[in-house]
C-alpha positions as CSV (number, residue, x, y, z in Angstrom):
1,M,-10.4,26.8,-28.4
2,A,-10.8,23.5,-26.5
3,T,-14.7,22.3,-25.8
4,R,-15.3,21.2,-22.5
5,E,-16.1,17.7,-24.3
6,T,-12.3,17.9,-25.8
7,L,-10.9,18.7,-22.6
8,H,-12.7,15.9,-20.5
9,R,-11.2,13.1,-23.1
10,K,-7.9,14.3,-23.2
11,I,-7.9,14.2,-19.0
12,D,-9.5,11.2,-20.0
13,A,-6.9,9.7,-22.2
14,L,-4.2,11.0,-19.6
15,S,-5.6,9.1,-17.2
16,E,-5.7,5.7,-19.2
17,E,-2.3,6.1,-19.7
18,I,-1.4,6.5,-16.3
19,F,-3.1,3.4,-15.0
20,D,-1.5,2.0,-17.8
21,R,1.8,3.0,-16.8
22,A,1.3,2.1,-13.4
23,R,-0.1,-1.4,-14.2
24,H,3.2,-1.8,-16.8
25,E,5.1,-0.9,-13.8
26,T,3.9,-2.2,-10.6
27,R,3.1,1.2,-8.6
28,V,0.4,2.3,-6.8
29,V,-1.1,5.6,-8.1
30,V,-1.6,8.5,-5.7
31,S,-4.1,10.9,-5.9
32,T,-6.7,13.5,-4.9
33,E,-9.3,12.6,-7.6
34,T,-12.0,10.7,-7.1
35,D,-12.3,9.9,-11.3
36,F,-9.1,7.5,-10.1
37,A,-11.7,5.1,-8.8
38,T,-13.7,5.0,-11.3
39,L,-11.6,4.3,-13.8
40,L,-10.4,1.3,-12.0
41,A,-14.4,-0.4,-11.9
42,A,-14.5,-0.2,-15.7
43,P,-11.5,-3.4,-16.6
44,R,-12.2,-5.2,-13.2
45,E,-8.5,-5.6,-13.2
46,P,-6.9,-6.1,-10.0
47,F,-4.3,-3.3,-10.5
48,P,-2.6,-0.9,-10.0
49,S,-3.9,0.0,-6.5
50,V,-4.7,3.9,-6.0
51,L,-4.2,5.3,-2.9
52,L,-6.7,8.3,-2.5
53,F,-6.6,11.3,0.0
54,R,-10.3,12.6,0.0
55,R,-11.2,16.1,0.7
56,G,-11.0,17.1,4.6
57,S,-7.5,15.4,4.6
58,Q,-4.8,17.5,4.4
59,R,-3.8,19.1,1.2
60,R,0.0,20.1,1.5
61,S,2.3,17.0,-0.1
62,E,4.4,17.4,3.1
63,Q,1.7,16.6,5.5
64,Q,0.1,14.0,2.9
65,A,3.2,12.1,2.7
66,A,3.7,12.4,6.7
67,L,0.0,10.6,6.8
68,L,0.9,8.0,4.7
69,L,4.0,7.3,6.1
70,A,2.4,6.8,9.7
71,N,-0.6,4.4,8.3
72,L,1.5,2.4,5.9
73,P,2.1,-0.6,8.0
74,A,-1.3,-0.8,8.3
75,I,-2.4,-0.8,4.5
76,Q,1.2,-2.1,2.4
77,Q,-0.4,-5.4,2.2
78,D,-3.1,-4.2,0.0
79,L,-1.5,-1.8,-2.1
80,E,0.6,-4.8,-3.0
81,S,-2.2,-7.0,-3.4
82,G,-4.8,-4.4,-5.4
83,A,-6.8,-2.1,-3.2
84,V,-8.4,1.7,-3.4
85,V,-7.2,2.7,0.0
86,V,-8.8,6.0,0.4
87,V,-7.7,8.2,3.6
88,E,-10.0,10.6,5.0
89,P,-9.5,12.4,8.1
90,D,-11.1,9.9,10.8
91,R,-10.6,6.8,9.4
92,I,-8.8,4.9,5.7
93,R,-11.2,2.5,4.0
94,V,-9.7,-0.4,2.0
95,R,-11.7,-2.1,-0.9
96,R,-10.1,-4.5,-2.7
97,L,-9.3,-4.8,-6.5
98,P,-11.8,-5.5,-8.9
99,L,-13.9,-2.9,-8.2
100,I,-17.5,-5.7,-8.7
101,P,-20.4,-3.9,-8.6
């Protein structure tokens, strides 16, 4: 049986694999996991962009897709340039990459 630490290592490795592939294929990572924003801070790179649906935003994929499509014209340039875009029920926040503390 895997320990909690082992499970977290596997999740971290998978997350890094997702980021590496997105960076290589010039894709945007779409997630509800806030851990992805943390992973972006480590390498201090401008890509890949992340679109993050925060709690309170619609959880059904159809609703998220509609929300994304409705707001894409306003955030497309940011995503193409490298950004973390956080979608919340009442606002959208954009933070340019790389994330520098």
